[in-house]
N, C-alpha and C positions, 0 to 999 in steps of 0.2 A: 471508421473506414477500413481498418485492417481486419476487424472481426467480420465485416460483410464480405470482404475478399476471401477470407479463410472459409467461411460457410459456403460461398459460391463455388470455391474450388472443390470442397468436399462433395457437394451435390453433383457437380459436373463429373468428377472422378468416379463417384459411385454409379452414376448413370452410364457412363462410358464403359465401365467394367461390366456392368450387367448386360448391356447390349452386346459387347464383344463375346461374353460367355455364351449368350444365347445363340448368336450367329455362328460361332465356331463349333458348337456341339453337333455331333452327327445325329440328326433327328429328321423325321419326316416333316413335311410342311404343316400338317395338322398339329402334331406334337409341338412344333416350334411356335405356332400361333397360340396354343394353350399356355405354353411356358411364358411367352411374352405377356399374355394377359395376366397370368398369375404374378409374374415378376413386377409388372407395372403397378399392380395393386400394392405389392410389398414395398416397392420404391416410394410410392405415394405416402404410405404410412411412415416409412423411414424419414422421408423429407419433412413430414409434419412433426415427427419426433425431434429431428435435428433443429428445426425452427423453434419449437417449444423450448428445447434445452438451451439454445442460444439466447432466447429471450429471458429465460430464467437466470442464466449466468450473467447476462447484462444487468438485470435487476439486482442480483446479489452483489455484483461489483459496485453498483451505485450505492447500495445500502452500506456496504463495507467501507467505501471511501467516505461517505457522509459520517458514519459512526467513528471512523478513525480520525477524521478531521476534528470532530467534536471532542474526542478523547485527548488529542494533542493539544487543543486549545485549553481544555481543563487542566492538563498537566502544566502547561506554560503558566497559566494563571496561578496555580498552586505554588509553583517554583518562585514566581514573582512575589507572592505573598510571604513565603518563607524567607526569602532573601530580605525583603523589606522589614519583616519582624526581627530578623537577625541583626540587621543594621541598626534598628532602633534599640535593641537590647544591648548592643556593644557600645553605643554612643557614650554613655556615662563612663565606661571603662576607657574609651579612647581619650576622652577629655582628661580623665585622671592620669592616664599614662603620659599625656602631653605635659601636664602640670608637673608630674614627678620628673620627667626628663629635663624640663627647664630648671627645676630645683637642683637636680644632679649636675647640670652644666654650670650652674651658678656656684655650687660647692666646689667643683673641680677648678673653676676659675679662681676662686678664693684661695684654694690650696696652692695653686701655682704661684699666686702672688706671695703667699706666705713662704713658700720654699725659696723663691728668688731673693728674699730679704736676707 
């Protein structure tokens, strides 16, 4: 909706400025009519070009957003895979560290008992 409003504003502004320029220029009626005819052809071409550029831009934005979304999904999947692999790779170390911590706590507890005697 915003793009359509912008394009419509550009078109109306260009048309209004062209008409104002033609009507305010000091020329004879015949010259003015010829200028109006020439300018109307130019404005028509410009309007077609603006419409084409707007459509091209819209398509490029759609393609960009689709490609970006796909790329983000791929990155998220890759990150999830890497984190999953990392978790699996550290699992044996985690268990070993837990076991060593239990052994250390047991040793400290035994030392405390020995010192208290």
